[in-house]
C-alpha positions, -999 to 999 in steps of 0.1 A, spaced: 390 -156 -516 363 -149 -548 352 -117 -557 317 -129 -544 332 -132 -509 337 -95 -506 310 -69 -502 311 -32 -505 281 -23 -523 248 -41 -502 229 -66 -510 197 -47 -529 177 -58 -503 172 -23 -490 136 -19 -495 131 -51 -475 145 -41 -445 135 -5 -446 102 -12 -428 124 -28 -396 145 5 -396 116 25 -399 103 8 -366 137 12 -348 147 42 -355 121 66 -367 111 96 -346 77 115 -355 84 143 -331 121 147 -351 101 146 -382 78 173 -361 107 191 -352 123 195 -393 86 203 -406 85 229 -383 116 251 -394 138 228 -364 118 247 -333 91 235 -314 70 250 -289 61 228 -256 43 247 -234 68 277 -219 99 255 -234 111 259 -270 130 233 -288 155 243 -311 171 213 -334 205 220 -351 197 221 -390 223 188 -391 224 164 -366 221 131 -364 230 96 -385 249 109 -417 253 91 -448 282 67 -436 263 57 -403 235 51 -425 248 28 -445 269 8 -426 237 2 -402 216 -11 -433 245 -31 -449 244 -47 -414 205 -53 -415 208 -65 -449 234 -90 -442 211 -100 -417 186 -109 -442 207 -123 -467 224 -149 -444 195 -157 -421 211 -191 -417 250 -179 -415 267 -173 -381 276 -134 -386 301 -115 -366 305 -79 -365 347 -69 -358 336 -44 -332 313 -16 -329 297 -11 -360 291 26 -348 293 47 -312 262 40 -302 255 17 -278 213 15 -287 223 6 -320 248 -22 -313 226 -37 -288 201 -37 -314 223 -58 -339 234 -86 -309 194 -89 -306 191 -95 -344 222 -123 -338 253 -105 -352 278 -115 -326 308 -93 -317 344 -104 -323 356 -71 -300 337 -55 -273 345 -20 -266 361 -31 -234 385 -51 -254 369 -83 -245 354 -113 -271 367 -143 -291 387 -122 -317 394 -127 -350 405 -168 -344 367 -174 -337 360 -172 -374 357 -202 -395 351 -202 -436 315 -199 -443 313 -170 -414 300 -137 -429 324 -108 -408 312 -75 -408 341 -45 -410 326 -11 -390 320 22 -403 357 29 -388 376 1 -413 398 -19 -398 439 -24 -401 456 -37 -425 467 -68 -407 430 -76 -398 418 -73 -431 444 -101 -442 435 -123 -414 399 -122 -420 409 -128 -458 432 -159 -449 402 -177 -436 381 -182 -458 348 -157 -447 323 -138 -465 336 -103 -456 307 -72 -458 330 -41 -454 311 -11 -443 338 10 -442 327 50 -443 339 64 -478 351 93 -457 378 72 -439 389 55 -470 392 90 -482 422 90 -456 437 61 -461 441 71 -500 458 104 -488 481 80 -464 490 54 -486 505 85 -510 524 99 -482 539 64 -469 544 52 -505 572 86 -510 587 86 -481 569 110 -459 556 102 -423 521 104 -416 511 126 -389 478 116 -380 455 144 -356 433 116 -339 432 93 -308 456 68 -313 439 41 -293 400 47 -315 395 24 -340 394 46 -367 427 62 -361 439 26 -356 429 12 -392 443 44 -409 479 46 -392 484 5 -400 481 15 -437 517 28 -430 527 -8 -428 524 -16 -462 556 3 -471 593 -2 -465 595 39 -455 565 40 -442 557 54 -411 533 73 -387 524 93 -356 497 101 -337 490 134 -317 458 142 -304 457 175 -299 473 213 -298 498 209 -271 513 172 -287 517 191 -318 535 215 -300 554 188 -285 566 178 -323 569 211 -334 595 224 -309 612 190 -313 611 196 -356 626 231 -345 660 229 -323 661 192 -313 655 173 -275 650 147 -261 648 116 -281 640 93 -252 616 114 -234 601 125 -271 592 87 -276 580 76 -243 557 105 -237 546 86 -279 553 50 -271 515 38 -279 511 65 -305 542 59 -334 554 34 -360 576 6 -343 613 21 -350 602 55 -348 629 78 -347 621 118 -341 656 124 -354 651 110 -385 616 110 -397 605 142 -388 617 158 -415 587 150 -442 556 153 -427 519 147 -447 491 152 -424 459 136 -419 435 131 -395 411 109 -379 374 120 -400 356 134 -363 380 154 -348 372 191 -342 382 206 -375 392 241 -364 418 221 -342 428 200 -375 436 228 -395 458 248 -367 479 215 -361 481 219 -404 497 253 -397 521 247 -368 539 219 -386 537 234 -415 555 268 -398 579 242 -378 591 233 -410 592 264 -426 614 274 -397 638 245 -397 644 242 -434 629 273 -447 602 281 -469 617 269 -502 619 234 -488 582 233 -475 576 216 -508 597 185 -506 587 184 -467 549 194 -463 519 176 -475 485 183 -462 449 179 -477 417 183 -456 401 151 -444 377 160 -417 343 148 -435 319 170 -447 295 154 -424 312 162 -390 317 195 -406 280 202 -412 277 189 -376 298 213 -363 287 244 -384 251 241 -374 261 241 -336 278 271 -339 249 282 -358 230 273 -332 250 293 -307 240 324 -323 202 319 -320 210 318 -278 195 292 -263 195 292 -224 205 253 -224 223 227 -254 215 192 -250 242 170 -271 225 132 -270 254 104 -284 272 74 -275 298 89 -247 326 67 -267 317 85 -300 346 109 -315 323 134 -332 297 142 -303 323 152 -281 336 177 -304 299 191 -303 299 192 -266 337 213 -267 323 233 -297 288 243 -277 301 243 -243 328 277 -245 288 298 -249 265 276 -233 260 253 -207 260 220 -226 255 185 -216 261 153 -233 238 128 -226 236 93 -237 198 91 -242 168 102 -220 175 81 -193 199 100 -182 175 130 -178 167 121 -139 144 152 -133 143 192 -136 161 186 -108 190 164 -123 209 152 -149 237 130 -161 263 143 -182 291 142 -197 315 174 -200 338 169 -221 375 158 -214 360 142 -182 363 105 -178 328 98 -161 294 109 -156 286 134 -134 254 148 -122 241 187 -125 214 202 -101 191 223 -113 198 224 -146 169 233 -166 155 268 -159 123 277 -148 98 293 -166 103 299 -203 133 286 -215 146 276 -249 161 246 -252 192 239 -280 194 205 -294 219 184 -316 232 150 -319 262 130 -331 263 114 -363 258 79 -350 230 88 -325 197 75 -343 164 99 -343 143 73 -322 167 89 -293 165 122 -295 127 122 -299 128 106 -266 149 135 -254 126 161 -265 98 139 -250 113 138 -211 124 171 -215 91 184 -223 71 160 -199 89 177 -170 70 209 -178 34 190 -178 36 185 -220 28 152 -228 15 150 -262 39 162 -288 
């Protein structure tokens, strides 16, 4: 593949596509909120917007590259490997622009075999697996790589672990596109292997096995979909390097790190830790900033908090998890979930589907906290504010 067939820095068309991006995603209401100290009065409602919210740098970059790609190759067939980010409105807009998806969220789609030479393929912000990258390079297509820099940083650490005989233990969701791509990095090395744990409970299973061993068959059955082929807990839990999906809950990643380190110290002794344990903080800064901002928002004691973003967005769901510990919290995809002052459709953290909650908006004066996941565009935030304000008769925001 020639060097001009791989693009990782855009096409220098940012100024040309800026009007289109503004038309698709700008919100006058959000700009007003930011200009007024992230606070807006609407009749007897007070809206408080988190200091850090919505599109992060990596998402901005990925969306810009997709728009630039459409402008650069107006006559070419353009594919996205999968959802560019986890927001249904952004992905729908790209489809309207004629960008086709090789893999839909439900797993359907034509697949990589549909790609022909001279087709243009956009790699999503989550990245792609090593195997997928090899197949795409062999196809002779033009590659536009929007993989987030924070994800690339995780990959560097996993490469380092795998090349030196450490098992990469990844805190993440094993079926998530980013985690699949990260785990695949281990396949490049003869001694490379991985194990994915979703939460503290799964990490505790691993810690117990490190300390005392156990039923190998039961362990492998539990993690069958979350470990590398040939993984053997009796052989491969002696040297561990920690990594994580960049959008996980930071406090949980740090706790899991401490749990694994403690288990290795108990099994092998503290003196052995330098030879048996590696860890780096690979939660992305935007994820951390949004989590910190939600905690700061809760201190202001809103009556409720609305989290806006795709239901399959990991970073958005973790904002919901943080907030729901302290205040009634409603994770909604967009303004259509607001059915009236009497009811709202939303997805609680950990639930498998939407539910409807009644009497969610208190009568009388109320303070509504707002935040949005890193893949949520400003216009969707503004529409939610406008919809809630309209419930109280305020329509001139």
